[in-house]
C-alpha positions, 0 to 999 in steps of 0.5 A, a space after each residue: 239742644 246745643 249739646 245734640 248739635 255738638 255731639 253730632 259734630 264731634 269728629 268721629 270717623 266719617 263726620 267730615 263727609 256728614 258735615 259736607 252733606 249738611 252744608 250741601 243740603 243747607 245751600 240747596 235749601 236756602 237757595 230754593 227758599 230765597 229763590 236766588 238767581 244764579 248770579 245772586 247765589 254765586 255772590 251770596 254764597 261767597 260772602 256766606 262762606 267768608 262769614 262762616 269761616 270768620 265765625 268758626 275762627 271765633 268759635 275755636 277761640 271760644 272753645 280753646 281759651 274760654 271753655 277750659 276757664 269756665 270749667 274751672 271758674 271756681 278756681 279763678 281769682 276775682 281778677 282772672 274771672 273779670 278777665 274771663 268775662 271781658 274775653 267773653 264779652 269781646 268775642 260776643 261783640 266780635 260776633 255781633 260786629 261780623 253780623 252787622 258787617 256781613 249783613 251790609 255786604 249781603 244787602 249789596 247782593 240781595 234785596 231786603 225781601 230776599 235778605 229777610 227770606 234768607 234769615 227765615 230760611 237759615 233759622 228753619 234749616 237749623 230747626 229742621 236739622 236739630 229735629 233730625 238730630 233728635 230723631 236720630 238720637 232717639 232711634 239710636 238710644 235703646 229704650 
């Protein structure tokens, strides 16, 4: 599944426009599912964009530094492999720390009920997006 998402977001012509369309759909979907007021939406989406930017920076770091090393893991010394593992754990810890930090910030904007609805809506949106990507891939793949 992850590979479909990665393929969908590789940067062919027009992909930035598609990403923007998906972002807009996500905002509309979550706003409706959570039933955000205008005031909540303004504050919430500001926090969410901050979180996404920080997560994106971590993903880029993971892609640049770690992916290439994982591809060549058989060529790493034991010491280099340990360093790589430490990098992976560090990035995962940073991701978890971001989640905790922004969960607390979101709780200052949304009630617990709406926060729970947000997490549910975000997962539902991801599942629906993956489903659409799979369906599009099936249509494009000759039989």
